[in-house]
C-alpha positions in Angstrom: 4.7 11.5 -20.2 2.6 14.5 -20.2 0.2 12.5 -18.6 1.1 11.2 -15.1 -0.8 8.2 -14.9 1.3 5.5 -12.6 4.4 6.6 -10.3 7.2 5.2 -12.3 5.8 8.0 -15.0 6.3 10.6 -11.7 9.9 9.5 -11.3 10.6 9.5 -15.0 9.4 13.4 -15.1 11.2 14.5 -12.3 14.2 12.9 -13.7 13.7 15.0 -17.1 12.7 17.9 -15.5 14.6 18.4 -12.6 17.5 16.1 -13.4 20.1 17.7 -12.2 18.7 18.6 -9.3 19.0 17.3 -5.3 16.7 14.3 -4.8 17.4 12.1 -2.0 20.0 12.5 0.7 20.9 9.9 3.4 23.8 10.6 5.5 26.4 11.9 3.1 25.4 10.2 0.5 23.2 12.5 -2.2 21.7 11.7 -5.2 20.6 13.7 -8.0 17.3 13.6 -10.3 18.7 11.2 -13.1 21.2 9.3 -10.7 18.0 8.3 -8.8 16.0 7.3 -11.8 19.3 5.4 -12.9 19.9 3.9 -9.5 16.1 2.4 -9.6 16.0 1.1 -13.0 19.0 -0.9 -12.5 17.8 -2.4 -9.0 14.8 -3.0 -11.1 16.9 -5.1 -13.4 18.2 -7.1 -10.1 14.3 -7.8 -9.1 13.4 -9.1 -12.8 16.3 -11.0 -13.1 15.0 -12.6 -9.7 11.0 -13.3 -11.3 9.5 -9.9 -10.1 6.7 -9.0 -13.0 3.5 -7.2 -12.6 1.3 -7.8 -9.4 4.4 -9.6 -7.8 4.5 -8.5 -4.3 8.1 -7.2 -2.7 8.7 -7.3 0.6 10.7 -4.1 2.3 11.9 -5.7 5.6 15.1 -3.5 6.3 15.9 -0.4 8.2 14.6 2.3 6.3 17.6 3.8 4.5 18.0 5.2 0.6 18.0 1.6 -0.3 14.9 1.5 1.1 13.2 4.1 -0.8 14.8 3.3 -4.2 13.3 -0.5 -3.4 9.9 1.0 -3.3 10.4 2.7 -6.6 12.2 -0.3 -8.5 9.3 -2.8 -7.2 6.8 -0.1 -8.9 9.1 0.3 -11.8 8.3 -3.1 -12.9 4.5 -3.0 -12.3 5.0 -4.8 -9.0 3.5 -4.3 -5.3 6.0 -2.8 -2.7 5.5 -3.7 1.1 7.3 -2.0 3.4 7.5 -3.4 7.1 9.3 -2.6 10.2 12.7 -3.6 10.4 11.7 -4.4 14.4 8.2 -5.5 13.9 7.6 -9.0 16.1 8.0 -12.2 14.2 4.7 -12.6 14.6 3.9 -10.0 13.0 6.2 -10.2 10.0 5.0 -14.0 9.7 1.4 -12.9 9.0 2.9 -10.5 6.6 4.6 -12.8 4.7 2.0 -15.5 4.7 -0.7 -13.0 3.7 1.1 -11.5 0.7 3.6 -14.3 -0.5 5.8 -12.1 -2.0 8.4 -13.2 -4.6 11.4 -11.5 -3.1 12.2 -10.1 0.3 14.6 -6.7 0.4 16.5 -7.1 3.5 19.6 -6.3 5.6 21.8 -7.8 7.7 19.9 -7.2 11.2 16.6 -8.2 9.3 18.1 -11.0 7.4 19.5 -12.6 10.9 16.0 -11.9 11.8 14.0 -13.8 9.5 16.7 -16.8 10.2 16.0 -19.9 8.4 12.5 -18.7 7.5 11.0 -18.5 4.5 14.2 -19.5 2.6 12.2 -20.5 -0.3 11.5 -16.9 -0.6 14.8 -14.8 -2.7 16.1 -12.3 0.0 18.4 -9.2 -1.9 20.4 -6.5 -0.9 20.2 -3.4 -2.9 23.0 -1.5 -4.3 22.4 2.0 -4.3 26.2 3.6 -4.8 26.8 5.2 -7.8 29.5 2.6 -9.1 28.0 -0.7 -8.4 29.7 -3.8 -7.5 27.5 -6.2 -10.1 27.8 -4.2 -13.3 26.5 -7.3 -15.2 22.9 -6.4 -13.9 21.1 -4.1 -17.1 18.6 -1.7 -16.2 15.0 -2.3 -16.2 12.5 -0.3 -18.3 9.1 0.8 -17.0 6.3 -1.7 -17.3 5.1 0.0 -21.0 1.1 -1.0 -20.3 0.9 -0.4 -16.5 -1.9 2.1 -15.6 -3.4 3.8 -12.6 -5.6 0.7 -11.5 -2.7 -1.5 -11.1 -1.9 -2.2 -7.1 1.0 0.2 -6.2 2.0 -0.2 -2.4 0.2 -2.3 0.5 0.5 -0.7 4.3 0.2 -3.5 7.1 -1.3 -2.3 9.9 -2.6 -4.4 13.2 -5.5 -2.1 14.0 -7.8 -3.0 16.8 -7.4 -6.4 16.7 -3.7 -7.1 16.3 -3.5 -9.3 13.6 -1.8 -7.7 10.1 -4.3 -6.5 7.8 -2.9 -4.9 4.6 -4.2 -2.1 3.0 -4.0 -2.0 -0.8 -3.2 1.3 -2.8 -3.2 2.1 -6.2 -1.3 4.2 -8.6 -4.3 6.2 -8.7 -5.1 6.6 -5.3 -1.6 7.4 -4.4 -1.5 10.2 -7.6 -4.8 11.3 -6.1 -3.1 11.7 -2.9 0.3 13.4 -4.2 -1.2 15.8 -6.6 -3.6 17.0 -3.6 -0.7 17.4 -1.1 1.7 19.0 -3.3 -1.0 21.6 -3.8 -2.2 22.1 -0.7 1.2 22.4 1.0 2.9 24.3 -2.2 5.4 21.9 -2.6 8.3 22.4 -5.5 11.2 21.7 -6.8 12.9 24.4 -3.5 11.3 22.1 -1.0 13.4 19.3 1.4 11.2 17.2 3.0 12.3 15.8 6.0 11.3 11.7 5.6 10.5 10.9 9.5 7.8 8.8 9.2 8.6 5.0 8.6 7.9 3.7 5.0 5.6 1.1 6.8 3.5 4.3 8.0 1.0 5.9 5.9 2.6 9.4 6.4 5.9 8.7 4.7 3.8 8.6 1.2 4.0 12.2 1.3 7.7 11.8 0.7 7.6 9.0 -1.2 4.9 10.1 -4.3 4.3 14.1 -3.6 8.2 14.7 -3.8 8.6 13.3 -6.7 5.6 14.9 -8.4 7.0 18.6 -7.5 10.9 17.7 -8.0 11.3 18.3 -4.1 14.1 16.8 -2.3 13.7 14.1 0.2 16.1 13.4 3.1 16.0 10.3 5.4 15.9 10.2 9.1 16.9 6.8 9.5 14.4 5.2 12.2 16.8 4.8 14.5 17.1 8.7 15.2 13.3 9.0 16.1 14.7 8.0 19.6 17.4 10.5 19.5 15.5 14.2 19.3 18.6 16.1 19.2 19.7 14.4 16.4 16.8 14.7 14.4 16.8 18.2 15.4 20.1 18.4 14.1 19.7 17.0 11.1 16.5 19.0 9.8 18.4 22.0 10.9 21.6 21.0 9.1 19.9 20.1 5.5 17.9 23.2 5.7 14.7 21.0 5.3 11.5 23.2 4.7 9.0 20.3 5.2 8.3 18.4 8.6 5.5 15.8 8.8 5.1 13.6 11.6 3.0 12.5 14.9 3.0 15.2 17.6 4.9 13.2 19.8 8.0 13.1 17.7 7.0 17.2 17.5 6.8 17.6 21.2 10.1 15.5 21.7 12.0 17.9 19.7 11.2 20.5 21.3 11.2 19.2 24.8 14.6 17.1 24.4 15.7 17.8 21.3 16.7 21.6 21.6 14.6 22.8 18.5 13.7 26.5 20.2 17.8 26.4 20.0 18.2 25.4 16.5 18.2 27.5 13.6 15.1 25.8 11.9 14.2 29.3 10.3 14.2 27.1 6.8 10.9 25.5 7.7 7.5 26.6 6.3 5.4 23.9 7.3 4.9 21.5 10.4 2.4 18.9 9.2 1.0 16.6 12.2 -1.3 14.0 12.3 -2.5 10.5 13.8 -3.2 10.8 17.4 -4.9 13.3 19.7 -2.3 16.5 20.4 -2.4 18.8 23.4 -2.5 22.4 22.6 0.6 23.2 24.8 2.8 20.8 22.8 1.8 22.7 19.7 1.9 26.0 21.2 5.4 25.1 22.2 6.7 24.0 18.8 5.1 27.2 17.1 6.8 29.0 19.4 10.6 26.8 18.4 9.6 27.1 14.8 8.3 30.4 13.9 8.7 30.4 10.7 6.4 27.3 9.8 2.8 27.3 9.5 1.4 24.1 11.6 -1.0 22.4 10.1 -3.3 19.2 11.8 -3.5 16.4 9.2 -6.6 13.6 9.0 -7.1 10.6 7.7 -6.8 6.7 8.0 -4.5 5.0 6.2 -6.9 3.7 3.8 -7.9 6.7 2.5 -4.3 8.2 3.4 -5.3 12.2 4.2 -8.7 13.3 3.5 -8.9 16.8 5.7 -6.7 19.4 7.0 -6.8 22.1 9.5 -4.4 25.3 9.2 -3.6 26.8 12.5 -4.0 30.6 12.4 -2.8 30.9 15.9 -1.4 28.9 19.0 -4.4 26.5 20.2 -5.6 27.5 24.0 -5.5 24.9 27.0 -9.0 23.4 27.2 -9.9 22.8 23.6 -9.2 20.4 21.0 -7.4 21.2 17.8 -9.5 20.7 15.0 -9.2 18.2 12.1 -10.8 20.7 9.6 -12.3 20.1 6.4 -12.3 18.0 3.6 -9.4 18.9 0.9 -10.7 19.4 -2.7 -12.0 16.5 -4.5 -13.1 14.8 -1.2 -16.4 14.5 0.3 -17.2 14.0 4.1 -20.5 13.1 5.7 -21.3 12.0 9.3 -23.9 8.8 9.9 -25.8 9.5 13.1 -26.6 6.6 15.8 -29.8 6.5 14.3 -28.1 5.8 10.9 -29.7 8.9 8.9 -27.0 11.4 7.7 -26.5 14.3 9.9 -27.2 17.4 8.0 -25.9 20.1 10.3 -23.8 20.1 13.5 -23.5 17.4 15.8 -21.5 13.7 16.3 -21.3 11.0 14.6 -19.3 8.7 12.5 -16.9 9.5 9.6 -17.2 8.4 6.2 -15.2 9.7 3.3 -15.8 9.3 -0.6 -12.7 10.2 -1.9 -10.3 9.5 -5.2 -7.1 8.5 -2.4 -9.1 5.6 -1.0 -7.5 2.3 -1.1 -8.5 -0.6 -3.3 -8.9 -2.6 -0.4 -7.9 -4.9 2.0 -5.0 -8.2 0.7 -6.9 -11.5 0.6 -10.2 -10.2 2.6 -12.7 -9.4 0.3 -15.6 -9.6 3.2 -13.7 -6.7 5.3 -13.3 -4.5 2.0 -17.2 -4.8 1.2 -18.0 -4.2 5.1 -15.8 -1.2 4.8 -17.5 0.9 2.4 -21.2 2.0 1.5 -23.0 2.8 -1.1 -21.7 0.3 -3.7 -18.6 0.7 -2.6 -18.2 4.5 -3.1 -17.9 5.6 0.6 -15.4 4.6 3.1 -16.5 3.9 6.8 -13.7 5.1 8.9 -15.3 4.0 12.1 -13.8 7.6 13.5 -16.5 9.5 16.0 -16.5 13.3 14.9 -17.8 16.7 16.5 -19.3 19.1 13.4 -19.4 22.6 14.8 -21.5 25.4 13.3 -19.2 26.5 11.3 -18.4 23.0 9.8 -15.2 22.4 11.5 -14.8 18.8 12.6 -13.3 17.6 15.6 -12.0 13.9 16.6 -13.6 12.6 19.1 -12.5 8.6 18.7 -12.4 5.2 17.7 -16.0 3.7 17.2 -13.7 0.7 18.1 -11.8 2.2 21.2 -15.6 2.7 22.8 -15.8 0.7 26.1 -18.6 -0.1 28.6 -17.7 1.0 31.9 -20.5 1.0 34.5 -22.9 0.1 31.9 -22.2 3.8 30.2 -20.0 3.6 26.7 -17.0 5.9 26.9 -14.7 6.8 24.0 -11.1 6.0 25.3 -9.7 8.6 23.0 -12.2 11.5 24.4 -10.9 10.6 27.9 -7.4 11.1 26.4 -7.6 14.4 24.6 -9.4 15.8 27.9 -6.4 14.6 29.7 -3.7 16.3 27.7 -5.6 19.6 28.3 -4.8 19.6 31.8 -1.6 21.5 32.9 1.8 19.7 32.8 0.2 16.7 30.8 1.1 16.7 26.9 0.6 12.7 26.5 -1.7 10.1 28.0 -2.9 6.4 27.5 -6.3 5.3 28.8 -7.1 1.8 29.3 -9.9 -0.6 30.7 -9.2 -3.0 33.8 -11.3 -5.7 34.5 -14.6 -6.7 32.7 -18.3 -6.4 33.4 -19.0 -4.8 36.9 -15.6 -4.7 37.9 -14.3 -3.0 34.8 -12.1 0.2 35.8 -11.0 2.9 33.9 -7.0 3.6 34.4 -5.6 6.6 32.5 -1.6 6.9 32.3 0.0 9.8 32.0 3.5 11.0 31.1 4.8 13.2 33.9 6.5 13.3 37.0 3.7 14.4 39.2 0.2 15.3 39.3 -2.0 17.3 41.5 -5.2 14.1 40.9 -7.8 16.4 42.8 -7.4 19.2 40.3 -7.1 17.1 38.0 -10.3 15.3 38.7 -12.1 18.2 38.8 -10.9 19.8 35.7 -12.0 16.4 33.8 -15.4 16.9 36.0 -15.8 20.1 33.6 -16.1 18.4 30.4 -16.7 14.6 30.8 -19.3 12.6 31.7 -18.9 11.5 35.3 -18.6 7.6 33.9 -15.5 8.9 31.9 -13.7 10.1 34.9 -10.9 7.7 35.4 -10.8 5.7 38.5 -7.0 6.2 39.1 -4.5 8.7 37.2 -1.0 7.1 37.4 2.0 8.8 36.2 4.9 7.8 34.4 8.0 9.9 33.4 8.1 8.2 29.7 5.1 6.4 27.9 6.2 3.6 25.3 5.7 4.5 21.8 4.9 2.2 18.2 7.6 2.3 15.8 6.1 5.5 13.9 6.1 7.3 17.2 2.5 7.2 18.5 1.7 6.4 21.9 1.5 2.6 22.3 -1.8 1.9 24.4 -1.5 -1.7 23.9 2.1 -1.7 25.6 0.6 0.7 28.4 -2.1 -2.1 29.2 0.4 -4.8 29.2 2.4 -2.8 31.6 -0.5 -2.4 33.9 -1.3 -6.0 33.6 2.2 -6.8 35.1 3.6 -6.3 38.1 5.4 -3.2 36.2 2.9 -0.9 36.6 3.6 2.9 36.6 3.7 5.2 39.9 0.5 6.3 41.1 0.4 9.9 41.8 -2.8 10.8 44.1 -1.9 13.9 44.2 -3.8 16.0 47.1 -6.9 13.8 48.0 
């Protein structure tokens, strides 16, 4: 067990080295590392009894809890592949995942079992028992697969990407441990840390708590998915458990400050606040830094295909009118920019980001064509499709997605660049930009989360940082923008609102 080549070995070593230290907290229930290992082995025995073995897929379709985390670990214990799926995902999405990965078992709770109804009755369903005194005492614990190695698949993260069709991103034990090792070193994670597991398990941010925490012997506090809708409850939990690490999308942090009372809570135990996954307004981070003064803040960048590959630790509060950098590559990772003419950009400038990293995915499940097309140089460099700027100091700044470019009035516009510019405006912390219509009738519509906005001043400010074609034709306001299950602003939902008769109110300000 000296060499940690697989995720079960990391869990076993945590139990051996930190056995009596806290490992997992879920409400009033707490497990030490030795207890967690025993519970994982026992549930692995149940899975094995249903025929789960090396390479099989186990879909974990239930509300996040300690049982969900145990299900991930127990699946990997047997050399099988964990597939976490949002408990509230639309039925069509869940159907697409199940048809794609052909699971041996679906781990469920009462709610998801009812939502599945009579579908997939040929697939075994299981509710994990993670209590210290299990009802089923006849289940023998399973031994971890002894010939498992780093190249075996460990988990699949499904994302709808830009098409709305589920695509499964396969990560191996090696890629997961490469990420966990770098995350542990970058943020100094150790056995005294308490990590708030804010991100849903189907979102790649959760891999920090799932895999870096066992490597360091740190404790993980489960934040139920429903708590993301109640920021005051989230803040109370983080404060009460004396969490030292917070990792979430910026929107969740902003809600904790705006509506969760973070400024009045005792969050002095926090030493790192990590954020990433979406554009962020400087004012949001400034307010969060004021509310969480003991913590350092780090902007984290990386598509799910490579997990994290760059970061930027903030030296001080960001100022309005600026974009917070995504920084530089972390240890063991190389980043390069490909210019519009296909050449590799050596100095400052804008290009599409490519990544060479040991944290990279194995590929897309059941889609070898997409996998091959996503890598360059004999499958070594992952093509992110993200457009970034590199400044004279070598710092990278995210501009937008290549697949979120739109042609408006004959000019190609980066929608995320417009959103970033909007969030730099006074009073605007969240924004979504969509294109309505097509061809010569295409119009750029911005929806901002605000009660009111001075449109004339906003347009004037945008003209100083955006080309004319990227200036929104209309700026609408809404008290709150729709969000995805992971807390990000949901641009597709905004588009649907605009296409319906329930469009947000337009505040044209002083015209």
